[in-house]
Residue frames relative to the residue before (quaternion, step in Angstrom):
aa qw qx qy qz dx dy dz
M 1.0000 0.0000 0.0000 0.0000 0.00 0.00 0.00
E 0.4168 0.6975 -0.4996 0.3004 3.56 0.81 0.87
K 0.2756 -0.7254 0.6051 0.1783 3.50 -1.12 0.67
N 0.3697 -0.7019 0.5579 0.2437 3.48 -0.91 0.86
L 0.5097 -0.6675 0.4536 0.2980 3.60 -0.86 0.99
A 0.5609 0.5916 -0.4018 0.4172 3.63 1.05 -0.47
A 0.6427 0.5387 -0.3159 0.4438 3.55 1.09 -0.77
I 0.7623 0.2863 -0.1905 0.5483 3.59 1.13 -0.42
G 0.6748 -0.5735 0.2638 0.3824 3.50 1.17 0.64
K 0.7095 0.3859 -0.2677 0.5254 3.60 1.21 0.17
K 0.1271 0.7707 -0.6140 0.1134 3.58 -0.51 1.18
K 0.0228 -0.7916 0.6093 -0.0394 3.54 -0.69 1.11
G 0.8289 -0.2378 0.1231 0.4911 3.51 -0.11 1.30
G 0.7208 -0.4524 0.2504 0.4616 3.57 0.95 0.83
L 0.3508 0.7606 -0.4671 0.2832 3.58 1.34 0.26
T 0.0446 -0.7759 0.6280 0.0405 3.51 -1.04 0.76
L 0.2322 -0.7668 0.5833 0.1334 3.50 -1.13 0.66
P 0.5051 -0.6221 0.4805 0.3563 3.60 -1.00 0.75
A 0.6484 -0.5469 0.3723 0.3766 3.58 -1.20 0.67
L 0.5835 0.5960 -0.3675 0.4113 3.54 1.08 -0.73
L 0.7525 0.3931 -0.2060 0.4866 3.60 0.99 -0.83
A 0.7784 0.2821 -0.1423 0.5425 3.59 1.23 -0.32
P 0.0713 0.8226 -0.5621 0.0478 3.61 0.58 1.03
D 0.7839 0.0179 -0.0441 0.6191 3.60 1.24 -0.32
A 0.7013 -0.4959 0.2981 0.4165 3.58 -1.25 0.30
K 0.6371 0.5486 -0.3384 0.4227 3.60 0.96 -0.74
T 0.6649 0.4974 -0.2983 0.4706 3.55 0.99 -0.84
A 0.6412 0.5320 -0.3178 0.4525 3.52 0.98 -0.88
E 0.6393 0.5254 -0.3137 0.4657 3.55 1.03 -0.83
K 0.6623 0.4959 -0.3086 0.4693 3.60 0.95 -0.81
I 0.6233 0.5320 -0.3343 0.4655 3.61 1.02 -0.72
I 0.6604 0.4873 -0.2997 0.4864 3.58 0.94 -0.91
E 0.6522 0.5199 -0.3228 0.4473 3.56 0.91 -0.90
F 0.6387 0.5486 -0.3251 0.4305 3.58 0.96 -0.82
F 0.7544 0.3885 -0.2216 0.4805 3.54 0.84 -1.00
T 0.7059 0.4289 -0.2886 0.4843 3.62 1.15 -0.13
A 0.7890 0.3261 -0.1813 0.4882 3.60 1.04 -0.52
Q 0.7638 0.4285 -0.2364 0.4209 3.65 0.74 -0.94
I 0.6953 0.3763 -0.2860 0.5415 3.61 1.10 -0.32
R 0.3415 -0.8013 0.4613 0.1690 3.58 -0.32 1.29
N 0.7070 0.4542 -0.2653 0.4727 3.62 0.81 -0.98
K 0.4632 -0.7117 0.4640 0.2525 3.53 -0.73 1.11
N 0.6739 0.4916 -0.3026 0.4611 3.62 0.95 -0.81
T 0.6378 0.5108 -0.3295 0.4730 3.54 1.03 -0.72
R 0.6226 0.5551 -0.3143 0.4532 3.56 1.07 -0.81
K 0.6649 0.4967 -0.2802 0.4824 3.57 1.02 -0.88
A 0.6558 0.5210 -0.2932 0.4610 3.55 0.99 -0.84
Y 0.6563 0.4942 -0.3017 0.4838 3.58 0.98 -0.85
A 0.6464 0.5368 -0.3125 0.4432 3.51 0.94 -0.95
K 0.6587 0.5091 -0.2872 0.4737 3.56 1.04 -0.94
A 0.6529 0.5073 -0.3106 0.4689 3.62 0.94 -0.86
V 0.6844 0.4745 -0.2957 0.4679 3.57 0.86 -0.88
G 0.6249 0.5302 -0.3334 0.4661 3.59 1.09 -0.70
N 0.6608 0.4988 -0.3084 0.4685 3.55 0.99 -0.81
F 0.6299 0.5420 -0.3139 0.4593 3.55 1.07 -0.78
A 0.7489 0.4269 -0.2146 0.4591 3.52 0.87 -1.00
A 0.5428 0.6503 -0.3840 0.3674 3.62 1.24 -0.23
């Protein structure tokens, strides 16, 4: 149940978001923005993204 971001206009290095996190393009953009802009520490960003991905899978 993953949506490819290319299908909704957002592709970041082959990144895909689970359908739960990307019901539409605007939501997908906000999710990507959150994980790339609002969390300063790179390692924390990766850990959060992994945890959310595991939760949504």
